[in-house]
C-alpha positions in Angstrom: -56.6 -38.5 -16.4 -58.7 -36.1 -14.2 -61.5 -36.8 -11.8 -64.2 -36.1 -14.4 -62.7 -38.6 -16.8 -62.4 -41.3 -14.1 -66.0 -40.8 -13.1 -67.3 -40.9 -16.7 -66.1 -44.4 -17.3 -68.2 -46.2 -14.6 -71.1 -43.9 -15.5 -70.8 -44.9 -19.2 -71.0 -48.6 -18.1 -74.1 -47.9 -16.1 -75.8 -45.9 -18.9 -74.9 -48.6 -21.5 -76.4 -51.3 -19.2 -79.7 -49.3 -19.0 -79.7 -49.0 -22.8 -81.4 -52.4 -23.3 -82.0 -52.2 -27.1 -78.6 -50.5 -27.7 -80.2 -47.5 -29.4 -78.4 -44.9 -27.3 -81.5 -43.9 -25.5 -82.7 -44.5 -21.9 -86.1 -43.8 -20.4 -86.5 -40.7 -18.2 -87.5 -42.8 -15.1 -84.3 -44.8 -15.4 -82.3 -41.6 -15.8 -83.9 -40.2 -12.6 -83.0 -43.3 -10.7 -79.4 -43.2 -12.0 -79.0 -39.5 -11.3 -80.4 -39.9 -7.7 -78.0 -42.8 -7.0 -75.0 -40.9 -8.4 -75.8 -37.8 -6.3 -76.3 -40.0 -3.2 -73.0 -41.8 -3.6 -71.0 -38.7 -4.5 -72.6 -36.6 -1.7 -74.2 -34.1 -4.0 -77.6 -32.5 -3.3 -80.0 -34.0 -5.8 -82.4 -31.6 -7.6 -85.2 -33.7 -9.3 -86.8 -30.5 -10.6 -83.7 -29.8 -12.7 -84.0 -33.2 -14.4 -87.7 -32.5 -15.3 -86.7 -29.0 -16.5 -84.0 -30.4 -18.6 -86.2 -32.9 -20.4 -89.4 -30.9 -20.5 -89.2 -30.3 -24.3 -89.8 -34.0 -25.2 -92.1 -35.7 -22.7 -93.3 -38.3 -25.2 -89.9 -39.7 -26.2 -87.4 -41.7 -24.1 -85.0 -38.8 -23.6 -84.8 -35.2 -24.5 -83.3 -34.0 -27.7 -80.6 -32.3 -25.6 -79.3 -35.6 -24.4 -78.2 -36.7 -20.9 -74.6 -35.6 -21.1 -75.3 -31.8 -20.7 -77.4 -32.5 -17.6 -74.7 -34.9 -16.2 -72.0 -32.3 -16.7 -74.0 -29.3 -15.4 -75.9 -30.7 -12.4 -73.6 -33.6 -11.2 -70.0 -33.5 -12.5 -69.5 -29.8 -12.1 -70.6 -30.0 -8.5 -68.6 -33.1 -7.5 -65.8 -32.9 -5.0 -63.2 -35.5 -4.0 -64.9 -36.2 -0.6 -66.7 -39.4 -1.4 -65.8 -43.1 -1.4 -64.6 -44.1 -4.9 -65.2 -47.8 -4.1 -68.8 -47.2 -3.2 -69.3 -45.2 -6.4 -67.7 -47.9 -8.6 -69.7 -50.6 -6.8 -73.0 -48.8 -7.5 -72.2 -48.5 -11.2 -71.0 -52.2 -11.2 -74.2 -53.3 -9.7 -76.1 -51.8 -12.6 -74.0 -53.2 -15.4 -72.8 -56.6 -14.0 -76.2 -58.3 -13.9 -76.5 -57.7 -17.7 -73.0 -58.2 -19.0 -71.2 -60.5 -16.6 -71.1 -64.2 -17.7 -70.3 -66.3 -14.6 -70.0 -69.6 -16.4 -66.6 -71.3 -16.0 -65.2 -68.4 -14.0 -62.6 -69.2 -11.3 -63.0 -65.9 -9.5 -65.7 -64.4 -7.2 -68.0 -61.5 -8.0 -65.8 -59.3 -5.8 -62.7 -60.2 -7.7 -64.6 -59.5 -11.0 -65.6 -56.1 -9.6 -61.9 -55.3 -8.9 -60.8 -56.4 -12.4 -63.6 -54.1 -13.8 -62.3 -51.2 -11.8 -58.7 -51.9 -13.0 -60.0 -52.0 -16.6 -61.6 -48.5 -16.1 -58.3 -47.3 -14.8 -56.2 -48.7 -17.7 -58.6 -48.3 -20.6 -58.3 -45.7 -23.3 -60.1 -42.3 -23.0 -62.4 -42.9 -26.0 -65.8 -44.7 -26.2 -66.7 -47.5 -26.3 -64.1 -48.3 -23.7 -61.4 -50.8 -24.6 -58.0 -51.8 -23.3 -55.2 -52.0 -25.8 -52.7 -54.9 -26.0 -49.9 -53.0 -24.2 -52.1 -52.3 -21.2 -53.3 -55.9 -21.2 -49.7 -57.2 -21.1 -49.0 -54.7 -18.3 -52.0 -55.9 -16.3 -51.2 -59.6 -16.7 -47.6 -59.1 -16.0 -48.4 -57.3 -12.7 -50.9 -59.9 -11.8 -48.5 -62.8 -12.4 -45.8 -61.0 -10.2 -48.4 -60.4 -7.5 -49.2 -64.1 -7.4 -45.5 -65.0 -7.0 -45.3 -66.5 -10.5 -43.0 -65.8 -13.4 -44.1 -64.1 -16.6 -44.2 -66.4 -19.7 -44.0 -64.4 -22.9 -45.2 -67.3 -25.1 -48.6 -67.3 -23.4 -49.1 -63.7 -24.2 -48.0 -64.2 -27.8 -50.9 -66.7 -28.1 -53.2 -64.1 -26.6 -51.9 -61.5 -29.1 -52.9 -63.8 -31.9 -56.4 -63.9 -30.5 -56.4 -60.2 -30.1 -55.5 -59.6 -33.7 -59.0 -60.7 -34.7 -60.4 -58.2 -32.1 -58.4 -55.1 -33.3 -55.7 -55.6 -30.6 -58.1 -54.6 -27.7 -60.6 -56.1 -25.2 -63.7 -54.9 -23.4 -64.2 -55.0 -19.7 -66.2 -58.3 -19.8 -63.7 -59.9 -22.2 -60.9 -59.0 -19.8 -62.8 -60.5 -16.8 -63.3 -63.7 -18.8 -59.6 -63.8 -19.8 -58.5 -63.5 -16.2 -61.3 -65.5 -14.6 -60.8 -68.6 -16.7 -57.3 -69.0 -15.3 -55.3 -69.1 -18.6 -52.5 -67.1 -16.9 -52.8 -68.6 -13.4 -52.5 -72.3 -14.1 -50.9 -74.2 -11.2 -52.2 -71.7 -8.6 -55.3 -72.0 -6.4 -58.2 -69.6 -6.4 -57.0 -68.0 -3.1 -53.7 -67.0 -4.6 -55.4 -65.6 -7.7 -57.8 -63.6 -5.4 -54.9 -62.3 -3.3 -53.1 -61.2 -6.5 -56.1 -59.4 -7.8 -56.7 -57.7 -4.4 -53.0 -56.5 -4.3 -53.3 -55.1 -7.8 -56.6 -53.4 -6.9 -55.1 -51.8 -3.8 -52.1 -50.5 -5.8 -53.8 -49.2 -8.9 -57.2 -48.1 -7.6 -56.7 -47.4 -3.9 -53.2 -45.9 -4.5 -51.6 -48.2 -1.8 -47.8 -47.9 -2.3 -46.9 -50.3 0.5 -48.6 -52.2 3.4 -47.7 -54.5 6.2 -47.6 -55.1 10.0 -45.4 -53.0 12.2 -45.2 -51.9 15.9 -46.3 -48.4 16.8 -45.5 -46.4 20.0 -48.4 -44.7 21.5 -48.5 -40.9 22.2 -50.2 -41.0 25.6 -49.4 -44.3 27.3 -46.1 -44.9 25.4 -46.9 -48.6 24.9 -46.1 -50.5 21.7 -49.0 -52.0 19.7 -49.0 -54.0 16.5 -50.8 -52.2 13.6 -51.5 -52.8 9.9 -50.1 -49.9 8.0 -51.2 -48.7 4.5 -49.0 -46.1 2.7 -50.7 -43.9 0.2 -49.2 -40.9 -1.7 -50.3 -38.4 0.9 -50.9 -40.3 4.1 -50.1 -43.5 6.1 -53.2 -45.1 7.7 -52.9 -47.7 10.4 -55.6 -50.3 11.4 -56.0 -53.0 14.1 -55.6 -55.7 11.5 -55.2 -56.3 7.8 -59.0 -56.7 7.2 -59.2 -52.9 7.6 -62.2 -53.3 9.9 -61.2 -50.7 12.5 -59.1 -47.6 11.6 -56.9 -46.2 14.4 -55.5 -43.1 12.8 -53.7 -41.4 9.9 -50.2 -39.9 9.4 -50.6 -37.0 7.1 -47.6 -36.5 4.8 -46.4 -33.3 3.1 -43.3 -32.0 1.5 -41.8 -30.9 4.9 -42.0 -34.4 6.5 -38.9 -36.5 7.0 -38.2 -40.1 7.9 -35.1 -41.6 9.3 -33.9 -44.7 11.2 -33.3 -44.8 15.0 -30.9 -46.9 17.1 -32.4 -49.7 19.1 -33.9 -48.7 22.5 -36.5 -49.8 25.0 -36.0 -53.4 23.8 -37.2 -52.5 20.3 -35.1 -53.0 17.2 -35.3 -51.8 13.6 -36.8 -48.4 14.6 -37.8 -45.7 12.2 -38.9 -42.1 13.0 -41.5 -40.1 11.0 -41.4 -36.4 11.8 -44.4 -34.4 10.6 -45.4 -30.7 11.1 -47.8 -31.5 14.0 -46.7 -34.9 15.4 -43.8 -37.4 15.3 -44.2 -41.2 15.3 -41.9 -44.0 16.4 -42.4 -47.3 14.5 -40.6 -50.7 14.8 -40.3 -52.9 11.7 -39.8 -56.7 11.8 -36.3 -56.6 10.3 -33.8 -54.2 8.8 -34.8 -55.0 5.2 -38.5 -54.1 6.0 -37.4 -50.9 7.7 -35.3 -49.9 4.7 -38.2 -50.7 2.3 -40.6 -48.6 4.4 -38.1 -45.7 4.6 -37.5 -45.7 0.9 -41.3 -45.9 0.1 -42.1 -43.0 2.5 -39.2 -40.9 1.2 -40.5 -41.5 -2.4 -44.0 -40.3 -1.4 -42.6 -37.2 0.3 -40.5 -36.4 -2.8 -43.6 -36.8 -5.1 -45.6 -34.5 -2.8 -42.7 -32.0 -2.9 -42.5 -32.1 -6.7 -46.3 -32.1 -7.1 -46.2 -35.4 -9.2 -48.8 -38.2 -9.1 -48.4 -41.7 -7.8 -45.8 -43.8 -9.7 -48.3 -46.1 -11.3 -50.4 -43.2 -12.5 -47.4 -41.4 -13.9 -46.3 -44.7 -15.6 -49.8 -45.0 -17.2 -49.5 -41.4 -18.5 -46.1 -42.1 -20.0 -47.3 -45.3 -21.7 -50.2 -43.3 -23.2 -48.0 -40.5 -24.4 -45.6 -43.1 -26.0 -48.6 -44.8 -27.7 -49.8 -41.4 -29.0 -46.3 -40.5 -30.3 -46.0 -43.9 -32.0 -49.5 -43.5 -33.5 -48.6 -40.0 -34.7 -45.4 -41.3 -36.3 -47.2 -44.2 -37.9 -49.8 -41.8 -39.3 -47.1 -39.5 -40.6 -45.3 -42.4 -42.2 -48.5 -43.7 -43.7 -49.1 -40.2 -45.0 -45.7 -40.1 -46.6 -46.2 -43.6 -48.1 -49.5 -42.4 -49.5 -47.9 -39.3 -51.0 -45.1 -41.5 -52.6 -47.8 -43.9 -53.9 -49.7 -41.0 -55.5 -46.5 -39.6 -57.0 -45.7 -43.0 -58.4 -49.2 -43.3 -59.9 -48.8 -39.9 -61.5 -45.4 -40.9 -63.0 -47.0 -44.1 -64.3 -49.8 -42.1 -65.9 -47.3 -39.7 -67.5 -45.3 -42.6 -68.8 -48.5 -44.3 -70.2 -49.4 -41.0 -71.9 -45.9 -40.7 -73.4 -46.1 -44.3 -74.6 -49.4 -43.7 -76.2 -48.1 -40.6 -77.9 -45.1 -42.6 -79.2 -47.3 -45.3 -80.5 -49.5 -42.7 -82.2 -46.4 -41.1 -83.7 -45.1 -44.5 -84.9 -48.5 -45.2 -86.4 -48.6 -41.8 -88.1 -45.0 -42.4 -89.3 -45.9 -45.8 -90.8 -48.9 -44.3 -92.5 -46.9 -41.5 -93.9 -44.3 -44.0 -95.0 -46.9 -46.0 -96.8 -48.3 -43.0 -98.5 -44.9 -41.8 -99.4 -44.0 -45.1 -100.9 -47.1 -45.1 -103.0 -46.4 -41.6 -104.2 -42.8 -42.6 -104.8 -43.8 -45.6 -106.9 -46.1 -43.4 -108.9 -43.8 -40.5 -109.3 -40.4 -42.2 -109.0 -39.0 -40.9 -112.1 -40.2 -37.3 -111.7 -39.5 -36.8 -108.1 -36.1 -38.5 -107.5 -34.8 -35.5 -105.6 -37.8 -35.4 -103.4 -37.4 -39.2 -102.8 -33.9 -38.5 -101.5 -35.3 -35.9 -99.2 -38.0 -38.2 -98.0 -35.3 -40.8 -97.2 -33.5 -38.3 -95.1 -36.7 -37.4 -93.3 -37.4 -41.1 -92.7 -33.9 -41.5 -91.2 -34.6 -38.6 -88.9 -37.9 -40.1 -87.9 -36.2 -43.4 -87.1 -33.7 -41.6 -85.0 -36.5 -39.9 -83.1 -38.3 -43.2 -82.7 -35.1 -44.8 -81.4 -34.6 -41.8 -79.0 -38.2 -42.1 -77.8 -37.8 -45.8 -77.3 -34.6 -45.1 -75.2 -36.6 -42.6 -73.1 -39.3 -45.2 -72.7 -36.8 -47.8 -71.4 -35.4 -45.2 -69.0 -38.9 -44.4 -67.7 -39.6 -48.1 -67.2 -36.3 -48.5 -65.4 -37.3 -45.6 -63.1 -40.6 -47.3 -62.4 -38.9 -50.5 -61.4 -36.5 -48.5 -59.2 -39.4 -46.7 -57.5 -41.0 -50.1 -56.9 -37.8 -51.4 -55.3 -37.6 -48.2 -53.3 -41.1 -48.8 -52.0 -40.2 -52.3 -50.9 -37.1 -51.0 -49.3 -39.1 -48.4 -47.4 -41.5 -51.0 -46.2 -38.6 -53.1 -44.9 -37.0 -50.0 -43.3 -40.4 -49.2 -41.6 -40.5 -52.7 -40.1 -36.9 -52.4 -39.0 -37.6 -48.9 -37.5 -40.6 -50.2 -35.6 -38.4 -53.0 -34.1 -35.6 -50.5 -33.4 -38.1 -48.2 -31.6 -39.2 -51.1 -29.4 -35.6 -51.9 -28.6 -34.9 -48.3 -28.0 -37.8 -48.0 -25.6 -36.5 -51.1 -23.7 -33.0 -49.6 -23.5 -34.5 -46.2 -22.5 -36.4 -47.8 -19.6 -33.2 -49.6 -18.5 -31.2 -46.3 -18.8 -33.9 -44.4 -16.8 -33.8 -47.0 -14.1 -30.0 -47.0 -14.0 -30.1 -43.2 -14.0 -32.4 -43.1 -11.0 -30.2 -45.5 -9.1 -27.1 -43.4 -10.0 -28.9 -40.2 -8.8 -29.8 -42.0 -5.6 -26.3 -43.2 -5.0 -24.8 -39.8 -5.9 -27.1 -38.1 -3.4 -26.1 -40.6 -0.7 -22.4 -40.0 -1.6 -22.8 -36.3 -1.5 -24.6 -36.5 1.8 -21.8 -38.7 3.2 -19.2 -36.3 1.8 -20.9 -33.3 3.5 -21.1 -35.3 6.8 -17.4 -36.1 6.6 -16.6 -32.5 5.8 -18.6 -31.3 8.8 -17.0 -33.9 11.0 -13.5 -32.9 9.8 -14.3 -29.2 10.5 -15.7 -30.0 13.9 -12.6 -32.2 14.7 -10.3 -29.4 13.6 -12.1 -26.8 15.7 -12.1 -29.2 18.7 -8.4 -29.8 18.2 -7.7 -26.0 18.2 -9.9 -25.6 21.3 -8.0 -28.4 23.1 -4.7 -26.8 22.1 -5.7 -23.5 23.5 -7.0 -25.2 26.7 -3.6 -27.1 27.0 -1.6 -23.8 26.7 -3.9 -22.2 29.3 -3.5 -25.2 31.6 0.3 -25.1 31.2 0.3 -21.4 32.1 -1.9 -22.0 35.1 0.3 -24.9 36.1 3.4 -22.7 36.0 1.6 -20.1 38.2 0.5 -22.8 40.6 4.1 -24.1 40.8 5.3 -20.6 41.6 2.6 -20.1 44.3 3.4 -23.6 45.6 7.1 -22.7 46.1 6.1 -19.4 47.9 3.7 -21.4 50.1 6.4 -23.9 50.9 8.8 -21.1 51.9 6.1 -19.5 54.0 5.3 -22.9 55.5 8.9 -23.4 56.4 9.1 -20.0 58.1 5.8 -20.7 59.9 7.2 -24.0 61.1 10.3 -22.5 62.4 8.3 -19.8 64.3 6.0 -22.6 65.6 9.0 -24.5 66.9 10.3 -21.4 68.7 6.9 -20.7 70.2 6.6 -24.4 71.3 10.0 -24.2 72.9 9.0 -21.0 74.8 5.8 -22.7 75.9 7.7 -25.7 77.1 10.0 -23.5 79.1 7.1 -21.6 80.6 5.4 -24.9 81.5 8.5 -26.2 83.2 8.8 -23.0 85.2 5.1 -23.1 86.2 5.3 -26.7 87.2 8.3 -26.1 89.5 6.5 -23.1 91.1 3.3 -25.1 91.6 5.3 -27.9 93.3 6.9 -25.3 95.6 3.5 -23.9 96.6 2.0 -27.3 97.1 4.6 -28.3 99.6 4.6 -25.0 101.4 3.4 -24.9 104.9 0.4 -22.9 106.2 -2.7 -21.6 104.6 -0.9 -19.9 101.7 -2.1 -21.2 98.2 -1.6 -20.3 94.6 -3.6 -17.3 93.7 -6.1 -18.4 91.2 -9.5 -17.1 90.1 -12.1 -17.8 92.9 -15.3 -19.7 92.5 -18.6 -18.0 91.9 -20.0 -19.4 95.1 -19.9 -17.6 98.6 -16.4 -17.0 99.9 -15.1 -17.4 103.4 -13.7 -14.6 105.4 -10.2 -14.7 107.0 -8.2 -12.3 109.1 -6.8 -10.9 105.9 -10.2 -10.5 104.1 -12.1 -12.8 101.8 -10.6 -16.3 101.7 -9.1 -17.4 98.4 -10.3 -21.0 98.8 -13.5 -23.0 98.7 -15.6 -24.8 101.3 -14.1 -28.1 100.5 -10.6 -26.7 100.7 -11.5 -25.2 104.0 -12.7 -28.5 105.4 -9.5 -30.1 104.3 -7.5 -27.4 105.9 -9.5 -27.9 109.1 -8.9 -31.6 109.2 -5.2 -31.0 108.5 -5.1 -28.4 111.3 -6.9 -30.8 113.8 -4.4 -33.5 113.0 -1.5 -31.2 113.5 -3.2 -29.9 116.8 -3.4 -33.5 118.1 0.3 -34.1 117.4 1.4 -30.9 119.1 -0.5 -31.5 122.3 -3.7 -29.6 121.7 -2.3 -26.1 122.2 -2.7 -25.3 118.5 1.0 -24.6 117.9 3.2 -26.6 115.5 6.0 -28.3 117.3 8.2 -27.9 114.3 7.5 -24.3 114.2 8.7 -23.5 117.6 5.2 -23.1 119.1 4.5 -20.1 116.8 1.0 -19.5 115.3 0.0 -18.6 111.8 0.3 -14.9 112.3 4.0 -15.1 112.6 5.5 -12.0 110.9 8.3 -14.0 109.4 6.0 -16.5 107.8 3.8 -13.7 106.5 6.9 -12.1 104.9 7.7 -15.4 103.2 4.2 -15.8 101.9 4.4 -12.3 100.4 7.7 -13.1 98.8 6.2 -16.2 97.2 3.2 -14.3 96.0 5.4 -11.5 94.6 7.5 -14.2 92.8 4.4 -15.7 91.3 
């Protein structure tokens, strides 16, 4: 059912409500108000001049001879776009028709719940006018409502309802449906709040296309904080609000065929995470438990698959399938009825032919009796003269009797055939009932098989995905194994090279150690020689000292040139010389030296020898 057909049903209710005397006509002023309200709600520019132009040919009557439907199609429905609020549109039409048709006596539901049932009726009703809902759709609605309220479906109650529907041609109008639900015949034992919640859930699913809803935690994009939101899943988007009353909308997640959803491991203290990846943004959401997370993932994946395949919402597709099944069944019934009519006509033709043949036989028998009478009279008068002719007449009579017997046999055969046709008709009627029951059983089995097939396809897809994942893991493991084997061989080769180099280094280290020991031995010998020489110089008499680099300060002068000792050494030598001078009697000559001074040639020669040795 397209957008135009969905809009025509509420408009038909509104137009019918304005038709007070049920004559099919509405005044022009009321049509102007209705057209203006429709344009306002559906966001279409309203052209009042077009309405006047359309009805200008009949200003005296209630409406133009052209009717309102051409104007509605041309100036409203052809311009409508799917950018308006359907609920506001339905509520406007409901306001016009409810005040006239809704009977609020003995109703257990509110006006808002009655409005929702009215919208559901427009969704499930047939596409012909006046609008009615057939028994199959009524059973579907009541079953869904009972499940939404948490109750169990009782088939016996609906059988009683079917008996009541048989007097109404197996259908209900919108107001009869509101009365059926509102009087609580199918909600006994449940309070009004439960019934209202069930109606609201059914309204959101069928009218607002809400596939799933509930509270979950959402991670922000800027502040990265987690906030509880009320989520609504529709076929092409996920809307989230501050609470379930839908008072404040916080954003939308637009879905398309390229989106994907998957579960995430626990992190940041959040569990049961799921990740929705879209073309522009990605969203992290935390469900209350694993079951809820899996339900949301399956529902979102179903919406993405439907978008990818270009199919409508599941409840809309199910409605189309039910209508197609009803149309096929109706066509089969019409075809079977046509065949039965043809058989009945053929039977009547055969009966007329048999009746004609019977009349002909009776006429022939009457003619034969008349001829027999005349022949007997003639025979009695001319018995003597026409004996030979009498014999001939006897033969003729015998032939006529044989023909009569033959005709009687044929008549019996025709009568037997008529009885067989009547039995065949009764058998066909029984077969028709059995076929109808078999079709119902077949439809039930087909639904079960379809559900099992869907589950099998889903399981097969999961197994194939698991198989592919295992194949990839095996391939990756094999590649890693080969890479590790190559690395092991390379490391073994490198280890062999390192061992060879280590042996060379150990040999070199041994040689270096031997050389070091020889050098240390030489150094030790040199140190011993140096130490003995220094001792000799330290104990040597006179001013001779070990020749070493001089200091950077000013040097003293001696008889032989610049002194090779410092100021402190000079003072020490002076003190030593004074002490020696006191011991020798003040003449400045060493008593142990035989009274010779420092410029003794022999002493100088010894000092030169020491210097040369050093």
